[in-house]
SEBA-950805 format. One line per 8 residues: number of its first residue (from 1); for each residue x, y negated, z negated of C-alpha. Coordinates in steps of 0.5 Angstrom, whole numbers, plus 500, padded with zeros to 3 digits. Layout:
N
NUM	X:Y:Z; ... .
This chain:
560
1	481:523:512; 487:522:516; 490:516:518; 495:516:524; 499:510:527; 498:510:534; 504:505:537; 509:510:534 .
9	505:516:536; 505:514:543; 513:514:543; 513:521:541; 513:521:533; 509:525:528; 506:519:525; 501:521:520 .
17	500:515:515; 496:519:510; 492:525:509; 486:525:503; 483:531:501; 475:530:501; 471:533:496; 467:538:501 .
25	462:540:496; 457:543:501; 458:546:508; 452:547:513; 452:555:515; 447:559:520; 441:561:516; 442:568:518 .
33	436:572:516; 432:566:513; 427:562:516; 431:556:518; 436:555:523; 441:552:518; 442:552:510; 447:548:506 .
41	451:552:501; 456:550:496; 464:551:498; 468:555:494; 474:551:490; 479:555:493; 477:552:500; 475:545:497 .
49	483:544:495; 485:546:503; 485:541:508; 481:542:514; 486:541:519; 493:542:520; 498:537:522; 499:539:529 .
57	491:539:530; 491:532:527; 496:530:532; 493:533:538; 486:529:536; 490:523:535; 493:524:542; 487:525:545 .
65	484:519:542; 490:515:545; 488:518:552; 481:516:552; 482:509:549; 487:508:555; 482:511:560; 476:506:558 .
73	481:500:557; 483:501:564; 476:502:567; 473:496:563; 480:492:564; 480:490:557; 483:493:551; 477:498:548 .
81	477:501:542; 473:508:542; 469:511:537; 470:518:538; 467:525:535; 470:532:535; 469:539:533; 473:545:531 .
89	470:552:533; 469:556:527; 471:562:531; 477:561:535; 479:554:532; 479:551:539; 478:543:538; 473:539:543 .
97	472:532:544; 464:532:544; 463:524:544; 466:518:546; 463:511:546; 466:503:545; 467:501:538; 463:495:537 .
105	464:492:530; 471:491:528; 474:490:535; 469:484:535; 471:480:530; 474:474:531; 482:474:531; 482:467:529 .
113	478:467:522; 481:470:516; 476:471:511; 478:474:504; 474:475:498; 477:474:491; 474:476:484; 475:471:479 .
121	474:475:473; 474:482:471; 470:487:466; 468:494:465; 469:499:471; 463:503:471; 465:508:477; 470:508:483 .
129	470:511:490; 473:509:497; 472:502:499; 469:501:506; 470:494:508; 474:488:504; 468:484:501; 464:483:495 .
137	457:484:493; 453:484:487; 446:485:484; 441:489:481; 442:497:482; 437:501:484; 438:508:484; 434:512:489 .
145	435:520:490; 429:521:495; 428:517:502; 421:518:501; 422:512:495; 426:507:500; 419:503:500; 421:501:493 .
153	427:498:494; 428:490:494; 432:486:498; 439:484:495; 439:490:490; 445:495:490; 443:501:493; 445:507:489 .
161	444:514:492; 447:521:493; 448:520:500; 445:517:506; 442:519:513; 439:515:519; 432:516:514; 435:510:510 .
169	437:505:515; 431:501:514; 433:499:507; 441:499:508; 441:493:511; 437:489:506; 442:492:501; 447:487:498 .
177	452:493:497; 451:501:497; 454:506:492; 454:513:494; 456:519:490; 458:523:496; 462:522:503; 468:519:506 .
185	470:513:510; 467:516:516; 460:518:513; 454:515:515; 453:510:509; 460:508:511; 459:507:518; 453:503:517 .
193	456:499:512; 461:497:517; 456:495:522; 452:491:518; 458:488:514; 456:490:507; 461:492:502; 460:500:500 .
201	463:505:496; 463:512:498; 465:518:494; 464:516:487; 462:523:485; 457:520:479; 455:514:481; 447:516:480 .
209	449:518:473; 453:512:471; 449:507:474; 441:505:472; 436:501:475; 436:494:474; 443:494:471; 447:488:474 .
217	453:490:477; 459:487:482; 461:492:487; 468:490:489; 471:493:496; 477:487:496; 482:491:491; 485:496:496 .
225	482:503:498; 479:504:491; 473:501:491; 470:499:484; 463:497:481; 464:493:475; 459:491:469; 455:485:470 .
233	455:479:476; 462:477:476; 464:470:479; 468:471:486; 470:466:492; 470:467:499; 476:464:503; 476:463:510 .
241	482:460:514; 482:458:521; 489:461:524; 489:458:531; 492:452:530; 498:454:525; 505:452:526; 511:456:527 .
249	517:455:523; 524:456:524; 524:459:517; 521:466:517; 515:467:512; 515:474:509; 510:477:504; 511:481:498 .
257	507:487:498; 507:493:493; 500:496:494; 500:501:500; 492:501:500; 492:493:501; 497:493:507; 493:493:513 .
265	488:487:510; 494:483:508; 497:484:515; 492:480:517; 495:474:514; 500:470:519; 507:472:517; 513:474:520 .
273	514:481:516; 515:484:509; 521:481:505; 520:485:499; 516:492:498; 517:495:491; 517:502:491; 515:502:483 .
281	508:501:485; 508:507:489; 512:511:484; 507:509:478; 501:509:481; 501:514:487; 506:519:484; 506:518:476 .
289	511:523:475; 519:522:474; 523:525:480; 527:529:475; 521:533:472; 520:535:479; 527:537:481; 528:541:474 .
297	520:543:474; 522:550:471; 526:547:466; 521:542:463; 521:543:455; 514:540:454; 509:545:456; 503:540:456 .
305	507:535:461; 509:541:465; 501:543:466; 499:536:467; 505:536:473; 503:543:475; 496:540:476; 498:534:480 .
313	502:538:485; 498:544:486; 498:543:493; 506:543:493; 510:550:492; 516:545:493; 515:540:487; 520:535:489 .
321	517:535:496; 511:532:493; 515:526:491; 518:525:498; 511:526:501; 507:521:497; 513:516:497; 514:517:505 .
329	506:516:506; 506:509:502; 512:506:505; 510:508:512; 503:505:510; 506:498:509; 511:499:515; 506:501:520 .
337	501:495:518; 506:490:519; 510:494:525; 514:492:529; 516:486:524; 521:488:519; 519:491:512; 524:490:507 .
345	523:496:502; 527:495:495; 529:502:492; 527:504:485; 529:499:480; 525:501:474; 529:500:467; 530:507:463 .
353	524:505:458; 519:504:464; 522:511:467; 521:514:461; 513:513:461; 513:517:467; 510:524:466; 516:528:464 .
361	520:522:464; 522:522:456; 526:529:457; 531:525:462; 531:518:460; 536:515:455; 534:510:449; 537:504:451 .
369	538:497:446; 537:493:452; 534:496:458; 534:490:462; 542:490:463; 543:497:462; 542:504:467; 538:501:473 .
377	538:499:480; 545:501:484; 548:504:478; 543:510:477; 544:512:485; 551:515:485; 551:517:477; 551:525:477 .
385	545:525:472; 540:521:477; 543:522:484; 538:528:485; 533:523:484; 535:518:489; 536:523:494; 528:524:494 .
393	528:516:495; 533:517:501; 529:523:504; 523:519:504; 526:513:508; 529:518:513; 522:521:514; 519:514:515 .
401	524:512:520; 526:518:524; 520:522:524; 515:517:524; 519:512:528; 518:506:523; 525:503:524; 522:497:522 .
409	524:499:515; 530:496:512; 532:499:505; 535:494:500; 539:496:494; 537:492:487; 542:490:481; 548:492:485 .
417	554:489:480; 560:490:484; 562:491:492; 565:498:490; 558:500:487; 555:498:493; 560:502:497; 558:508:493 .
425	551:507:494; 552:507:501; 556:514:501; 550:517:497; 545:515:502; 549:517:508; 549:524:505; 542:524:506 .
433	542:522:513; 541:514:512; 548:512:515; 549:504:516; 549:502:523; 546:509:526; 539:509:529; 539:501:528 .
441	539:502:520; 541:496:516; 542:496:509; 540:489:505; 542:488:497; 539:484:492; 543:477:490; 540:477:483 .
449	547:477:479; 552:472:478; 557:477:481; 553:477:487; 554:470:488; 561:469:486; 563:475:490; 558:474:496 .
457	564:474:501; 566:481:499; 558:484:498; 557:481:506; 563:486:508; 558:492:505; 551:490:506; 548:487:512 .
465	543:482:509; 542:479:502; 535:477:498; 535:472:492; 532:475:487; 530:469:483; 527:472:477; 534:476:475 .
473	538:471:477; 535:465:473; 535:470:467; 543:472:468; 545:465:470; 542:462:463; 543:468:459; 536:469:457 .
481	531:475:456; 526:473:461; 521:478:456; 522:474:450; 517:469:448; 522:465:444; 526:463:450; 521:463:455 .
489	521:455:455; 528:455:458; 527:460:463; 526:455:470; 528:457:477; 529:449:478; 535:449:473; 541:445:476 .
497	545:451:474; 540:456:478; 540:452:484; 547:451:485; 548:459:485; 542:459:490; 546:454:494; 553:458:494 .
505	549:464:496; 546:461:502; 552:458:504; 557:464:503; 552:468:507; 551:463:513; 559:463:513; 560:470:514 .
513	554:471:519; 549:475:514; 542:474:513; 539:471:507; 532:470:504; 529:470:497; 524:474:494; 523:472:487 .
521	517:468:484; 520:461:485; 518:459:492; 510:462:490; 510:458:484; 514:451:486; 513:448:492; 519:443:491 .
529	523:449:490; 521:452:497; 523:445:500; 530:446:497; 531:452:500; 528:450:507; 533:444:506; 539:449:505 .
537	537:453:511; 535:459:508; 533:464:513; 527:467:510; 522:466:504; 518:472:502; 512:470:498; 506:473:494 .
545	500:474:499; 496:468:496; 502:463:497; 503:465:504; 499:460:508; 500:454:504; 507:455:504; 507:456:511 .
553	504:449:512; 509:446:507; 515:449:511; 513:446:517; 512:439:514; 519:440:511; 522:442:518; 519:437:522 .
């Protein structure tokens, strides 16, 4: 499966957002010398681990897609997304378009109603696969391996099978959800599920072995690209929001987004962009390897860890490229989903104990008494012991901005203790082609330390904008460890000392002509704190997705 972003492709950029390797367990070949026209055979493991198309071929097909859509949009005098089929000649390698027809499902959905599903509980995850749609379905599982037995299927059951073809369509429309062993998001089951608005999880591998008849299950496609089948009938809610009459506000309402897989669905929520995209989620979940373990792969001391990393990076001879590639794809997915709105990407801010938990991390991380106040954020980036790892982050950002054309990405530096440290980080970034002011590059800084507030005028000379991190600013203003249960009752962003710090930061930023927003938890949790920020004239608030709409309405009321 290949995902290409059309807006920047049209501008001449190579915007392949994601490449996902399919299982490709079987292939259809001519039955030479046999009694049939074709037959299915097992695919050799070496072939299964290869992509079917080169990047050049992916982009060629995408360009043809754009041309075809533009043609039919012009003919019909309205924007017309197309469902296009293609083929590749097995001998010559030539690409062909074999069919094109208007897409009639996603493009017909109302743009004025936002429907979102939310699980209210969780249980044991039985199987996982690729999610189709963003809904939740549930019922009793019915495992059917032979299309000749589809007459046994009852309405409202969850269809579980190996894969589907047109013979299965009579019962698919009766299913509360569909789960298959094989297939990707463009397989028959996925296409029909989309058309019928039924949640489906495809490519599970072992669903027909794990699930059994009459077993009560919940099929969730509401948690990103990975679909999950849970044990039991879990409670969930469906929220419908009419978007037509939402007010516009002076204060920008941004969103905190960590998971690239949820980016496009979250982008349907009305907002002005992303105020905080955390690299930690991508690194922990999509990469899971310490960057220095890739840079120094041959010097790894733990052979078991080395073998794990080798397996995870088997498609990459250049091990650091695995990190750059995966990180760039994750960032690009978020940036494309909200394009051309700004997407503020915070560079990595793991603590040393968190870095140590990544594969290979223990060899490169110190043991600190208080990692929260130790070697984190900006202090790592220019340190000789870590700068090679920071270089990989810079390369990923540069690839997203320069090669994919997603110049709406704004890198942000966390835990920057002094203006001098900020200058050192900018020098390090420039070494890797990220020079502030070139190609419209802005660089923001987190305002989360008392020094960031007290010296905001000096930080404003180094950076283009500030984002208040209310979690750390509260911790360090009140002098407490926010991870300690013993003093948790004191932690409160609404404390007068914290509010005075916030007020000072906003005032100085405005005096220096710098943008300032907030990306901490406080506005999401406390409407009165959001009101306080609006009254101070803050430029933006970045909120958790579930708080965006209610905060938008509250901000509009305060501004009026």
